[in-house]
PDB file of N, CA, C, O and CB in Angstrom:
ATOM      1  N   MET A   1       0.840  -1.175   0.000  1.00  0.00           N
ATOM      2  CA  MET A   1       0.000   0.000   0.000  1.00  0.00           C
ATOM      3  C   MET A   1       0.884   1.236   0.000  1.00  0.00           C
ATOM      4  O   MET A   1       1.940   1.255   0.631  1.00  0.00           O
ATOM      5  CB  MET A   1      -0.955  -0.001   1.210  1.00  0.00           C
ATOM      6  N   ASN A   2       0.455   2.246  -0.697  1.00  0.00           N
ATOM      7  CA  ASN A   2       1.217   3.488  -0.805  1.00  0.00           C
ATOM      8  C   ASN A   2       1.052   4.317   0.462  1.00  0.00           C
ATOM      9  O   ASN A   2      -0.061   4.478   0.963  1.00  0.00           O
ATOM     10  CB  ASN A   2       0.768   4.297  -2.040  1.00  0.00           C
ATOM     11  N   SER A   3       2.164   4.844   0.983  1.00  0.00           N
ATOM     12  CA  SER A   3       2.115   5.588   2.245  1.00  0.00           C
ATOM     13  C   SER A   3       2.085   7.097   2.021  1.00  0.00           C
ATOM     14  O   SER A   3       2.474   7.856   2.909  1.00  0.00           O
ATOM     15  CB  SER A   3       3.310   5.223   3.112  1.00  0.00           C
ATOM     16  N   VAL A   4       1.631   7.544   0.853  1.00  0.00           N
ATOM     17  CA  VAL A   4       1.560   8.969   0.565  1.00  0.00           C
ATOM     18  C   VAL A   4       0.334   9.555   1.260  1.00  0.00           C
ATOM     19  O   VAL A   4      -0.724   8.928   1.305  1.00  0.00           O
ATOM     20  CB  VAL A   4       1.506   9.227  -0.967  1.00  0.00           C
ATOM     21  N   ASP A   5       0.486  10.746   1.792  1.00  0.00           N
ATOM     22  CA  ASP A   5      -0.594  11.439   2.486  1.00  0.00           C
ATOM     23  C   ASP A   5      -1.756  11.674   1.521  1.00  0.00           C
ATOM     24  O   ASP A   5      -1.555  12.291   0.475  1.00  0.00           O
ATOM     25  CB  ASP A   5      -0.093  12.783   3.080  1.00  0.00           C
ATOM     26  N   PRO A   6      -2.992  11.194   1.845  1.00  0.00           N
ATOM     27  CA  PRO A   6      -4.113  11.353   0.913  1.00  0.00           C
ATOM     28  C   PRO A   6      -4.524  12.810   0.714  1.00  0.00           C
ATOM     29  O   PRO A   6      -5.086  13.148  -0.327  1.00  0.00           O
ATOM     30  CB  PRO A   6      -5.300  10.562   1.404  1.00  0.00           C
ATOM     31  N   VAL A   7      -4.259  13.672   1.679  1.00  0.00           N
ATOM     32  CA  VAL A   7      -4.634  15.077   1.558  1.00  0.00           C
ATOM     33  C   VAL A   7      -3.707  15.791   0.572  1.00  0.00           C
ATOM     34  O   VAL A   7      -4.171  16.553  -0.276  1.00  0.00           O
ATOM     35  CB  VAL A   7      -4.591  15.769   2.937  1.00  0.00           C
ATOM     36  N   ASN A   8      -2.407  15.546   0.681  1.00  0.00           N
ATOM     37  CA  ASN A   8      -1.429  16.187  -0.189  1.00  0.00           C
ATOM     38  C   ASN A   8      -0.462  15.122  -0.708  1.00  0.00           C
ATOM     39  O   ASN A   8       0.583  14.892  -0.100  1.00  0.00           O
ATOM     40  CB  ASN A   8      -0.663  17.321   0.567  1.00  0.00           C
ATOM     41  N   PRO A   9      -0.796  14.471  -1.825  1.00  0.00           N
ATOM     42  CA  PRO A   9       0.008  13.332  -2.283  1.00  0.00           C
ATOM     43  C   PRO A   9       1.430  13.688  -2.705  1.00  0.00           C
ATOM     44  O   PRO A   9       2.291  12.808  -2.695  1.00  0.00           O
ATOM     45  CB  PRO A   9      -0.679  12.674  -3.425  1.00  0.00           C
ATOM     46  N   LYS A  10       1.714  14.921  -3.070  1.00  0.00           N
ATOM     47  CA  LYS A  10       3.050  15.289  -3.517  1.00  0.00           C
ATOM     48  C   LYS A  10       3.931  15.790  -2.379  1.00  0.00           C
ATOM     49  O   LYS A  10       5.115  16.044  -2.599  1.00  0.00           O
ATOM     50  CB  LYS A  10       2.957  16.342  -4.588  1.00  0.00           C
ATOM     51  N   ARG A  11       3.409  15.937  -1.208  1.00  0.00           N
ATOM     52  CA  ARG A  11       4.175  16.502  -0.098  1.00  0.00           C
ATOM     53  C   ARG A  11       5.368  15.627   0.296  1.00  0.00           C
ATOM     54  O   ARG A  11       6.468  16.145   0.493  1.00  0.00           O
ATOM     55  CB  ARG A  11       3.269  16.700   1.102  1.00  0.00           C
ATOM     56  N   LYS A  12       5.172  14.319   0.414  1.00  0.00           N
ATOM     57  CA  LYS A  12       6.254  13.409   0.788  1.00  0.00           C
ATOM     58  C   LYS A  12       7.342  13.395  -0.279  1.00  0.00           C
ATOM     59  O   LYS A  12       8.529  13.392   0.047  1.00  0.00           O
ATOM     60  CB  LYS A  12       5.710  11.989   1.009  1.00  0.00           C
ATOM     61  N   ARG A  13       6.962  13.388  -1.507  1.00  0.00           N
ATOM     62  CA  ARG A  13       7.915  13.309  -2.606  1.00  0.00           C
ATOM     63  C   ARG A  13       8.738  14.580  -2.740  1.00  0.00           C
ATOM     64  O   ARG A  13       9.913  14.500  -3.100  1.00  0.00           O
ATOM     65  CB  ARG A  13       7.190  13.032  -3.901  1.00  0.00           C
ATOM     66  N   SER A  14       8.185  15.719  -2.473  1.00  0.00           N
ATOM     67  CA  SER A  14       8.891  16.959  -2.726  1.00  0.00           C
ATOM     68  C   SER A  14      10.154  17.084  -1.872  1.00  0.00           C
ATOM     69  O   SER A  14      11.149  17.652  -2.322  1.00  0.00           O
ATOM     70  CB  SER A  14       7.974  18.134  -2.469  1.00  0.00           C
ATOM     71  N   ARG A  15      10.124  16.562  -0.655  1.00  0.00           N
ATOM     72  CA  ARG A  15      11.316  16.639   0.188  1.00  0.00           C
ATOM     73  C   ARG A  15      12.457  15.826  -0.396  1.00  0.00           C
ATOM     74  O   ARG A  15      13.603  16.273  -0.367  1.00  0.00           O
ATOM     75  CB  ARG A  15      11.003  16.157   1.597  1.00  0.00           C
ATOM     76  N   TRP A  16      12.175  14.657  -0.919  1.00  0.00           N
ATOM     77  CA  TRP A  16      13.226  13.830  -1.511  1.00  0.00           C
ATOM     78  C   TRP A  16      13.716  14.418  -2.821  1.00  0.00           C
ATOM     79  O   TRP A  16      14.898  14.310  -3.147  1.00  0.00           O
ATOM     80  CB  TRP A  16      12.724  12.410  -1.736  1.00  0.00           C
ATOM     81  N   LEU A  17      12.823  15.037  -3.571  1.00  0.00           N
ATOM     82  CA  LEU A  17      13.214  15.622  -4.845  1.00  0.00           C
ATOM     83  C   LEU A  17      14.151  16.812  -4.669  1.00  0.00           C
ATOM     84  O   LEU A  17      14.884  17.162  -5.594  1.00  0.00           O
ATOM     85  CB  LEU A  17      11.987  16.046  -5.616  1.00  0.00           C
ATOM     86  N   LEU A  18      14.136  17.421  -3.525  1.00  0.00           N
ATOM     87  CA  LEU A  18      15.052  18.535  -3.269  1.00  0.00           C
ATOM     88  C   LEU A  18      16.510  18.091  -3.290  1.00  0.00           C
ATOM     89  O   LEU A  18      17.399  18.898  -3.562  1.00  0.00           O
ATOM     90  CB  LEU A  18      14.732  19.179  -1.929  1.00  0.00           C
ATOM     91  N   LEU A  19      16.761  16.826  -3.007  1.00  0.00           N
ATOM     92  CA  LEU A  19      18.126  16.310  -3.075  1.00  0.00           C
ATOM     93  C   LEU A  19      18.699  16.391  -4.491  1.00  0.00           C
ATOM     94  O   LEU A  19      19.915  16.442  -4.670  1.00  0.00           O
ATOM     95  CB  LEU A  19      18.163  14.871  -2.584  1.00  0.00           C
ATOM     96  N   LEU A  20      17.826  16.401  -5.485  1.00  0.00           N
ATOM     97  CA  LEU A  20      18.295  16.456  -6.867  1.00  0.00           C
ATOM     98  C   LEU A  20      18.856  17.824  -7.228  1.00  0.00           C
ATOM     99  O   LEU A  20      19.460  17.980  -8.289  1.00  0.00           O
ATOM    100  CB  LEU A  20      17.167  16.101  -7.814  1.00  0.00           C
ATOM    101  N   ALA A  21      18.671  18.805  -6.375  1.00  0.00           N
ATOM    102  CA  ALA A  21      19.246  20.130  -6.607  1.00  0.00           C
ATOM    103  C   ALA A  21      20.717  20.180  -6.206  1.00  0.00           C
ATOM    104  O   ALA A  21      21.428  21.100  -6.611  1.00  0.00           O
ATOM    105  CB  ALA A  21      18.462  21.189  -5.837  1.00  0.00           C
ATOM    106  N   LEU A  22      21.184  19.227  -5.431  1.00  0.00           N
ATOM    107  CA  LEU A  22      22.578  19.239  -4.972  1.00  0.00           C
ATOM    108  C   LEU A  22      23.604  19.206  -6.109  1.00  0.00           C
ATOM    109  O   LEU A  22      24.554  19.989  -6.078  1.00  0.00           O
ATOM    110  CB  LEU A  22      22.814  18.064  -4.061  1.00  0.00           C
ATOM    111  N   PRO A  23      23.452  18.337  -7.108  1.00  0.00           N
ATOM    112  CA  PRO A  23      24.435  18.377  -8.205  1.00  0.00           C
ATOM    113  C   PRO A  23      24.439  19.720  -8.936  1.00  0.00           C
ATOM    114  O   PRO A  23      25.496  20.213  -9.330  1.00  0.00           O
ATOM    115  CB  PRO A  23      24.149  17.258  -9.203  1.00  0.00           C
ATOM    116  N   TYR A  24      23.283  20.296  -9.110  1.00  0.00           N
ATOM    117  CA  TYR A  24      23.197  21.597  -9.765  1.00  0.00           C
ATOM    118  C   TYR A  24      23.927  22.657  -8.941  1.00  0.00           C
ATOM    119  O   TYR A  24      24.713  23.438  -9.478  1.00  0.00           O
ATOM    120  CB  TYR A  24      21.725  22.000  -9.976  1.00  0.00           C
ATOM    121  N   LEU A  25      23.664  22.677  -7.655  1.00  0.00           N
ATOM    122  CA  LEU A  25      24.307  23.663  -6.794  1.00  0.00           C
ATOM    123  C   LEU A  25      25.816  23.414  -6.676  1.00  0.00           C
ATOM    124  O   LEU A  25      26.595  24.362  -6.577  1.00  0.00           O
ATOM    125  CB  LEU A  25      23.664  23.644  -5.409  1.00  0.00           C
ATOM    126  N   GLY A  26      26.215  22.171  -6.687  1.00  0.00           N
ATOM    127  CA  GLY A  26      27.623  21.842  -6.586  1.00  0.00           C
ATOM    128  C   GLY A  26      28.430  22.253  -7.808  1.00  0.00           C
ATOM    129  O   GLY A  26      29.640  22.465  -7.718  1.00  0.00           O
ATOM    130  N   LEU A  27      27.761  22.364  -8.944  1.00  0.00           N
ATOM    131  CA  LEU A  27      28.464  22.724 -10.181  1.00  0.00           C
ATOM    132  C   LEU A  27      28.092  24.102 -10.702  1.00  0.00           C
ATOM    133  O   LEU A  27      28.614  24.542 -11.726  1.00  0.00           O
ATOM    134  CB  LEU A  27      28.180  21.701 -11.245  1.00  0.00           C
ATOM    135  N   CYS A  28      27.207  24.776 -10.017  1.00  0.00           N
ATOM    136  CA  CYS A  28      26.684  26.058 -10.485  1.00  0.00           C
ATOM    137  C   CYS A  28      27.686  27.207 -10.369  1.00  0.00           C
ATOM    138  O   CYS A  28      27.572  28.192 -11.098  1.00  0.00           O
ATOM    139  CB  CYS A  28      25.446  26.404  -9.715  1.00  0.00           C
ATOM    140  N   PHE A  29      28.642  27.101  -9.491  1.00  0.00           N
ATOM    141  CA  PHE A  29      29.580  28.188  -9.241  1.00  0.00           C
ATOM    142  C   PHE A  29      31.006  27.739  -9.542  1.00  0.00           C
ATOM    143  O   PHE A  29      31.737  27.361  -8.627  1.00  0.00           O
ATOM    144  CB  PHE A  29      29.467  28.675  -7.788  1.00  0.00           C
ATOM    145  N   PRO A  30      31.413  27.774 -10.816  1.00  0.00           N
ATOM    146  CA  PRO A  30      32.730  27.247 -11.171  1.00  0.00           C
ATOM    147  C   PRO A  30      33.895  28.047 -10.598  1.00  0.00           C
ATOM    148  O   PRO A  30      35.008  27.527 -10.517  1.00  0.00           O
ATOM    149  CB  PRO A  30      32.858  27.195 -12.654  1.00  0.00           C
ATOM    150  N   HIS A  31      33.670  29.286 -10.203  1.00  0.00           N
ATOM    151  CA  HIS A  31      34.774  30.043  -9.627  1.00  0.00           C
ATOM    152  C   HIS A  31      35.232  29.451  -8.293  1.00  0.00           C
ATOM    153  O   HIS A  31      36.334  29.748  -7.831  1.00  0.00           O
ATOM    154  CB  HIS A  31      34.368  31.496  -9.438  1.00  0.00           C
ATOM    155  N   ILE A  32      34.403  28.628  -7.679  1.00  0.00           N
ATOM    156  CA  ILE A  32      34.782  27.976  -6.418  1.00  0.00           C
ATOM    157  C   ILE A  32      35.737  26.803  -6.676  1.00  0.00           C
ATOM    158  O   ILE A  32      36.674  26.591  -5.907  1.00  0.00           O
ATOM    159  CB  ILE A  32      33.522  27.482  -5.667  1.00  0.00           C
ATOM    160  N   TYR A  33      35.507  26.048  -7.743  1.00  0.00           N
ATOM    161  CA  TYR A  33      36.313  24.843  -7.982  1.00  0.00           C
ATOM    162  C   TYR A  33      37.240  24.967  -9.189  1.00  0.00           C
ATOM    163  O   TYR A  33      37.860  23.978  -9.580  1.00  0.00           O
ATOM    164  CB  TYR A  33      35.404  23.654  -8.176  1.00  0.00           C
ATOM    165  N   ALA A  34      37.352  26.139  -9.781  1.00  0.00           N
ATOM    166  CA  ALA A  34      38.227  26.329 -10.947  1.00  0.00           C
ATOM    167  C   ALA A  34      39.663  26.572 -10.485  1.00  0.00           C
ATOM    168  O   ALA A  34      40.161  27.697 -10.519  1.00  0.00           O
ATOM    169  CB  ALA A  34      37.732  27.517 -11.824  1.00  0.00           C
ATOM    170  N   ARG A  35      40.305  25.510 -10.059  1.00  0.00           N
ATOM    171  CA  ARG A  35      41.709  25.571  -9.640  1.00  0.00           C
ATOM    172  C   ARG A  35      42.356  24.218  -9.950  1.00  0.00           C
ATOM    173  O   ARG A  35      41.669  23.237 -10.235  1.00  0.00           O
ATOM    174  CB  ARG A  35      41.838  25.925  -8.104  1.00  0.00           C
ATOM    175  N   SER A  36      43.657  24.188  -9.889  1.00  0.00           N
ATOM    176  CA  SER A  36      44.347  22.952 -10.266  1.00  0.00           C
ATOM    177  C   SER A  36      44.712  22.076  -9.073  1.00  0.00           C
ATOM    178  O   SER A  36      45.000  20.893  -9.255  1.00  0.00           O
ATOM    179  CB  SER A  36      45.593  23.283 -11.037  1.00  0.00           C
ATOM    180  N   THR A  37      44.709  22.616  -7.873  1.00  0.00           N
ATOM    181  CA  THR A  37      45.070  21.815  -6.700  1.00  0.00           C
ATOM    182  C   THR A  37      43.850  21.615  -5.827  1.00  0.00           C
ATOM    183  O   THR A  37      43.022  22.523  -5.753  1.00  0.00           O
ATOM    184  CB  THR A  37      46.206  22.485  -5.894  1.00  0.00           C
ATOM    185  N   PRO A  38      43.694  20.520  -5.181  1.00  0.00           N
ATOM    186  CA  PRO A  38      44.555  19.345  -5.124  1.00  0.00           C
ATOM    187  C   PRO A  38      44.340  18.451  -6.344  1.00  0.00           C
ATOM    188  O   PRO A  38      43.215  18.273  -6.811  1.00  0.00           O
ATOM    189  CB  PRO A  38      44.294  18.557  -3.836  1.00  0.00           C
ATOM    190  N   ALA A  39      45.409  17.910  -6.833  1.00  0.00           N
ATOM    191  CA  ALA A  39      45.348  17.001  -7.973  1.00  0.00           C
ATOM    192  C   ALA A  39      45.101  15.576  -7.463  1.00  0.00           C
ATOM    193  O   ALA A  39      45.539  15.200  -6.376  1.00  0.00           O
ATOM    194  CB  ALA A  39      46.664  17.072  -8.816  1.00  0.00           C
ATOM    195  N   LEU A  40      44.396  14.809  -8.270  1.00  0.00           N
ATOM    196  CA  LEU A  40      44.105  13.417  -7.930  1.00  0.00           C
ATOM    197  C   LEU A  40      44.537  12.557  -9.116  1.00  0.00           C
ATOM    198  O   LEU A  40      43.956  12.642 -10.198  1.00  0.00           O
ATOM    199  CB  LEU A  40      42.574  13.206  -7.592  1.00  0.00           C
ATOM    200  N   TRP A  41      45.570  11.723  -8.902  1.00  0.00           N
ATOM    201  CA  TRP A  41      46.135  10.875  -9.958  1.00  0.00           C
ATOM    202  C   TRP A  41      46.536  11.694 -11.184  1.00  0.00           C
ATOM    203  O   TRP A  41      46.393  11.229 -12.315  1.00  0.00           O
ATOM    204  CB  TRP A  41      45.130   9.794 -10.362  1.00  0.00           C
ATOM    205  N   GLY A  42      47.023  12.874 -10.969  1.00  0.00           N
ATOM    206  CA  GLY A  42      47.477  13.731 -12.051  1.00  0.00           C
ATOM    207  C   GLY A  42      46.409  14.608 -12.672  1.00  0.00           C
ATOM    208  O   GLY A  42      46.718  15.446 -13.520  1.00  0.00           O
ATOM    209  N   PHE A  43      45.161  14.434 -12.269  1.00  0.00           N
ATOM    210  CA  PHE A  43      44.084  15.254 -12.806  1.00  0.00           C
ATOM    211  C   PHE A  43      43.880  16.480 -11.921  1.00  0.00           C
ATOM    212  O   PHE A  43      43.815  16.343 -10.700  1.00  0.00           O
ATOM    213  CB  PHE A  43      42.776  14.438 -12.918  1.00  0.00           C
ATOM    214  N   PRO A  44      43.778  17.675 -12.505  1.00  0.00           N
ATOM    215  CA  PRO A  44      43.528  18.868 -11.706  1.00  0.00           C
ATOM    216  C   PRO A  44      42.160  18.796 -11.017  1.00  0.00           C
ATOM    217  O   PRO A  44      41.263  18.082 -11.465  1.00  0.00           O
ATOM    218  CB  PRO A  44      43.613  20.122 -12.587  1.00  0.00           C
ATOM    219  N   PHE A  45      42.024  19.532  -9.943  1.00  0.00           N
ATOM    220  CA  PHE A  45      40.793  19.546  -9.157  1.00  0.00           C
ATOM    221  C   PHE A  45      39.584  19.879 -10.018  1.00  0.00           C
ATOM    222  O   PHE A  45      38.517  19.292  -9.840  1.00  0.00           O
ATOM    223  CB  PHE A  45      40.907  20.545  -8.015  1.00  0.00           C
ATOM    224  N   PHE A  46      39.738  20.813 -10.946  1.00  0.00           N
ATOM    225  CA  PHE A  46      38.627  21.240 -11.799  1.00  0.00           C
ATOM    226  C   PHE A  46      37.970  20.065 -12.507  1.00  0.00           C
ATOM    227  O   PHE A  46      36.745  20.009 -12.614  1.00  0.00           O
ATOM    228  CB  PHE A  46      39.112  22.249 -12.825  1.00  0.00           C
ATOM    229  N   TYR A  47      38.766  19.136 -12.985  1.00  0.00           N
ATOM    230  CA  TYR A  47      38.222  18.001 -13.733  1.00  0.00           C
ATOM    231  C   TYR A  47      37.683  16.893 -12.830  1.00  0.00           C
ATOM    232  O   TYR A  47      36.584  16.390 -13.062  1.00  0.00           O
ATOM    233  CB  TYR A  47      39.286  17.434 -14.640  1.00  0.00           C
ATOM    234  N   TRP A  48      38.437  16.509 -11.810  1.00  0.00           N
ATOM    235  CA  TRP A  48      37.953  15.389 -11.003  1.00  0.00           C
ATOM    236  C   TRP A  48      36.784  15.786 -10.120  1.00  0.00           C
ATOM    237  O   TRP A  48      35.979  14.930  -9.754  1.00  0.00           O
ATOM    238  CB  TRP A  48      39.072  14.839 -10.148  1.00  0.00           C
ATOM    239  N   TYR A  49      36.668  17.051  -9.769  1.00  0.00           N
ATOM    240  CA  TYR A  49      35.501  17.515  -9.005  1.00  0.00           C
ATOM    241  C   TYR A  49      34.224  17.335  -9.827  1.00  0.00           C
ATOM    242  O   TYR A  49      33.210  16.861  -9.314  1.00  0.00           O
ATOM    243  CB  TYR A  49      35.671  19.003  -8.594  1.00  0.00           C
ATOM    244  N   GLN A  50      34.280  17.713 -11.092  1.00  0.00           N
ATOM    245  CA  GLN A  50      33.104  17.560 -11.959  1.00  0.00           C
ATOM    246  C   GLN A  50      32.781  16.088 -12.196  1.00  0.00           C
ATOM    247  O   GLN A  50      31.613  15.697 -12.209  1.00  0.00           O
ATOM    248  CB  GLN A  50      33.334  18.269 -13.303  1.00  0.00           C
ATOM    249  N   PHE A  51      33.811  15.279 -12.381  1.00  0.00           N
ATOM    250  CA  PHE A  51      33.573  13.851 -12.584  1.00  0.00           C
ATOM    251  C   PHE A  51      32.995  13.204 -11.328  1.00  0.00           C
ATOM    252  O   PHE A  51      32.162  12.302 -11.423  1.00  0.00           O
ATOM    253  CB  PHE A  51      34.872  13.147 -12.987  1.00  0.00           C
ATOM    254  N   ALA A  52      33.427  13.651 -10.167  1.00  0.00           N
ATOM    255  CA  ALA A  52      32.874  13.120  -8.918  1.00  0.00           C
ATOM    256  C   ALA A  52      31.380  13.438  -8.826  1.00  0.00           C
ATOM    257  O   ALA A  52      30.610  12.631  -8.306  1.00  0.00           O
ATOM    258  CB  ALA A  52      33.627  13.704  -7.693  1.00  0.00           C
ATOM    259  N   TRP A  53      30.969  14.591  -9.321  1.00  0.00           N
ATOM    260  CA  TRP A  53      29.548  14.925  -9.308  1.00  0.00           C
ATOM    261  C   TRP A  53      28.739  14.040 -10.256  1.00  0.00           C
ATOM    262  O   TRP A  53      27.554  13.811 -10.011  1.00  0.00           O
ATOM    263  CB  TRP A  53      29.355  16.384  -9.677  1.00  0.00           C
ATOM    264  N   VAL A  54      29.336  13.550 -11.307  1.00  0.00           N
ATOM    265  CA  VAL A  54      28.638  12.608 -12.197  1.00  0.00           C
ATOM    266  C   VAL A  54      28.267  11.353 -11.417  1.00  0.00           C
ATOM    267  O   VAL A  54      27.139  10.869 -11.502  1.00  0.00           O
ATOM    268  CB  VAL A  54      29.520  12.241 -13.432  1.00  0.00           C
ATOM    269  N   ILE A  55      29.221  10.832 -10.660  1.00  0.00           N
ATOM    270  CA  ILE A  55      28.985   9.630  -9.865  1.00  0.00           C
ATOM    271  C   ILE A  55      28.005   9.925  -8.717  1.00  0.00           C
ATOM    272  O   ILE A  55      27.086   9.146  -8.468  1.00  0.00           O
ATOM    273  CB  ILE A  55      30.321   9.083  -9.306  1.00  0.00           C
ATOM    274  N   LEU A  56      28.206  11.047  -8.027  1.00  0.00           N
ATOM    275  CA  LEU A  56      27.308  11.404  -6.925  1.00  0.00           C
ATOM    276  C   LEU A  56      25.883  11.664  -7.406  1.00  0.00           C
ATOM    277  O   LEU A  56      24.923  11.274  -6.743  1.00  0.00           O
ATOM    278  CB  LEU A  56      27.834  12.632  -6.200  1.00  0.00           C
ATOM    279  N   ALA A  57      25.744  12.316  -8.549  1.00  0.00           N
ATOM    280  CA  ALA A  57      24.406  12.582  -9.088  1.00  0.00           C
ATOM    281  C   ALA A  57      23.694  11.278  -9.429  1.00  0.00           C
ATOM    282  O   ALA A  57      22.492  11.150  -9.201  1.00  0.00           O
ATOM    283  CB  ALA A  57      24.492  13.482 -10.337  1.00  0.00           C
ATOM    284  N   SER A  58      24.424  10.316  -9.972  1.00  0.00           N
ATOM    285  CA  SER A  58      23.820   9.014 -10.270  1.00  0.00           C
ATOM    286  C   SER A  58      23.372   8.317  -8.994  1.00  0.00           C
ATOM    287  O   SER A  58      22.289   7.734  -8.946  1.00  0.00           O
ATOM    288  CB  SER A  58      24.810   8.123 -11.035  1.00  0.00           C
ATOM    289  N   ALA A  59      24.197   8.379  -7.971  1.00  0.00           N
ATOM    290  CA  ALA A  59      23.829   7.771  -6.686  1.00  0.00           C
ATOM    291  C   ALA A  59      22.624   8.488  -6.072  1.00  0.00           C
ATOM    292  O   ALA A  59      21.734   7.838  -5.523  1.00  0.00           O
ATOM    293  CB  ALA A  59      25.025   7.808  -5.707  1.00  0.00           C
ATOM    294  N   LEU A  60      22.589   9.803  -6.159  1.00  0.00           N
ATOM    295  CA  LEU A  60      21.443  10.556  -5.638  1.00  0.00           C
ATOM    296  C   LEU A  60      20.163  10.226  -6.397  1.00  0.00           C
ATOM    297  O   LEU A  60      19.100  10.078  -5.793  1.00  0.00           O
ATOM    298  CB  LEU A  60      21.717  12.057  -5.715  1.00  0.00           C
ATOM    299  N   LEU A  61      20.263  10.113  -7.708  1.00  0.00           N
ATOM    300  CA  LEU A  61      19.085   9.760  -8.501  1.00  0.00           C
ATOM    301  C   LEU A  61      18.542   8.390  -8.100  1.00  0.00           C
ATOM    302  O   LEU A  61      17.333   8.213  -7.953  1.00  0.00           O
ATOM    303  CB  LEU A  61      19.425   9.775  -9.997  1.00  0.00           C
ATOM    304  N   GLY A  62      19.435   7.431  -7.927  1.00  0.00           N
ATOM    305  CA  GLY A  62      18.993   6.106  -7.484  1.00  0.00           C
ATOM    306  C   GLY A  62      18.377   6.134  -6.105  1.00  0.00           C
ATOM    307  O   GLY A  62      17.353   5.492  -5.874  1.00  0.00           O
ATOM    308  N   PHE A  63      18.986   6.871  -5.172  1.00  0.00           N
ATOM    309  CA  PHE A  63      18.466   6.977  -3.823  1.00  0.00           C
ATOM    310  C   PHE A  63      17.076   7.619  -3.814  1.00  0.00           C
ATOM    311  O   PHE A  63      16.159   7.115  -3.165  1.00  0.00           O
ATOM    312  CB  PHE A  63      19.427   7.781  -2.952  1.00  0.00           C
ATOM    313  N   VAL A  64      16.927   8.719  -4.530  1.00  0.00           N
ATOM    314  CA  VAL A  64      15.622   9.400  -4.577  1.00  0.00           C
ATOM    315  C   VAL A  64      14.579   8.520  -5.250  1.00  0.00           C
ATOM    316  O   VAL A  64      13.428   8.477  -4.814  1.00  0.00           O
ATOM    317  CB  VAL A  64      15.737  10.746  -5.324  1.00  0.00           C
ATOM    318  N   TYR A  65      14.967   7.827  -6.294  1.00  0.00           N
ATOM    319  CA  TYR A  65      14.041   6.923  -6.966  1.00  0.00           C
ATOM    320  C   TYR A  65      13.498   5.875  -6.021  1.00  0.00           C
ATOM    321  O   TYR A  65      12.290   5.641  -5.984  1.00  0.00           O
ATOM    322  CB  TYR A  65      14.717   6.254  -8.137  1.00  0.00           C
ATOM    323  N   PHE A  66      14.382   5.231  -5.247  1.00  0.00           N
ATOM    324  CA  PHE A  66      13.929   4.189  -4.344  1.00  0.00           C
ATOM    325  C   PHE A  66      13.133   4.752  -3.166  1.00  0.00           C
ATOM    326  O   PHE A  66      12.226   4.088  -2.663  1.00  0.00           O
ATOM    327  CB  PHE A  66      15.112   3.401  -3.836  1.00  0.00           C
ATOM    328  N   LYS A  67      13.457   5.953  -2.725  1.00  0.00           N
ATOM    329  CA  LYS A  67      12.683   6.566  -1.628  1.00  0.00           C
ATOM    330  C   LYS A  67      11.281   6.950  -2.104  1.00  0.00           C
ATOM    331  O   LYS A  67      10.315   6.797  -1.356  1.00  0.00           O
ATOM    332  CB  LYS A  67      13.416   7.818  -1.075  1.00  0.00           C
ATOM    333  N   ILE A  68      11.161   7.432  -3.303  1.00  0.00           N
ATOM    334  CA  ILE A  68       9.845   7.822  -3.830  1.00  0.00           C
ATOM    335  C   ILE A  68       9.020   6.589  -4.157  1.00  0.00           C
ATOM    336  O   ILE A  68       7.812   6.553  -3.923  1.00  0.00           O
ATOM    337  CB  ILE A  68       9.996   8.709  -5.086  1.00  0.00           C
ATOM    338  N   LYS A  69       9.691   5.572  -4.704  1.00  0.00           N
ATOM    339  CA  LYS A  69       8.980   4.356  -5.089  1.00  0.00           C
ATOM    340  C   LYS A  69       8.472   3.582  -3.875  1.00  0.00           C
ATOM    341  O   LYS A  69       7.425   2.938  -3.941  1.00  0.00           O
ATOM    342  CB  LYS A  69       9.886   3.466  -5.925  1.00  0.00           C
ATOM    343  N   ALA A  70       9.207   3.643  -2.771  1.00  0.00           N
ATOM    344  CA  ALA A  70       8.836   2.879  -1.577  1.00  0.00           C
ATOM    345  C   ALA A  70       7.608   3.410  -0.890  1.00  0.00           C
ATOM    346  O   ALA A  70       7.184   2.862   0.127  1.00  0.00           O
ATOM    347  CB  ALA A  70       9.963   2.863  -0.608  1.00  0.00           C
TER     348      ALA A  70
END
């Protein structure tokens, strides 16, 4: 049985969907991460920071999907 509030069915989902704004906010201000140090395996911070958000965004999408589906 679905545990969504019958009065406001989108209320429960909206809190979890806010997590999807994190990748946007993390990459929205490049002046914060546009630097070369610290390097990771020879890659400047600018590049590996963005790549880390690709992986984190995928994990967040999966987490939100399962929380909304449950």
